[in-house]
C-alpha positions, 0 to 999 in steps of 0.5 A: 520513456522507460517503462520496464527494467530487467537486469541483475540486482547489483545493490539494495539500499532502501529505498534505492536499488541499482539494477545492472542492465547489460553494463548500464546501472540504473538507480531506481527508487522503490516502495518498501512493498516492492523492496521486501519482495526483491530477489537476492543480490546478483539475481535477475529482477524485473521492475515496472517503472515511472520516469520523472524529469524535473528541472534539477533531477531525473528519477526512476521509480520502480514497482513490482506490480502494475497496480502499485505503479498505477496507484503511484501515478494516481497519487502524484496527480494530486496537488501537493503529493509528490513522488516521495510522498506517493512512495511513502504511502505505498510503503506504509500500506498495500494497494488493497489497503489504500483502495479500501481506505478510499472506498470507505473514506477512512482518513485515519488509516492514511494519517498513520503513514509518515508524512501524511497529515489530516488535510493531505489524507482528506485531499487524497480521499476526495480526489481518488474517490471513484478512481482508485478505490472503485476499480481496485476495491479488494475488500472482503465483505464480512460473512454476516452483520455481526462479523461486520460489526466485530470487524469495524470495532477492531478497526476502530480500536486500531488494529489493521485489516490483516489482524482483524481478518485473522481474528474473524477467521478464528471466531465461531460462525454464529457468534454475537457481536459483544462475545465476538469482540471479546474473543477477537481481542483475546486472540489478538492479545496472544 
């Protein structure tokens, strides 16, 4: 019903916004990824939206990008995952990170999101496989096998994709796996 809002940002109170569209104020819930990229109060804002009508409420969810909204829509189709949980997932990880977790079938990355347990993470991976991960797979392949092994080791140690990628960039091109892991850990410790 309401697909997009463009207006003046009247109030920001995470995760809710108030967008003034020619005198009508719309309350919009947004993921933190969208919230952090908002302009200042009183400035113009444009959000893609998803309107949810329930027996006891009508709630408008807003997104800064089309892939965020599409990921949200895919998430809420899953049994047991409501709009609040979907917002939590998109607040805890980017769409690219979610797509990568789905394509690599890594439940451990989803469990780190507040409100997502092991069973829910496994259900998300199962039901979104081929839907979200395939079309939005933004994974950057490692340059060679050694770098791929180093990246996997860093991810297994609990570092996120951004940290692992930054550590890989700092490594010499033809470094071995064990030496590369040592150098990457030193770089990440700084």
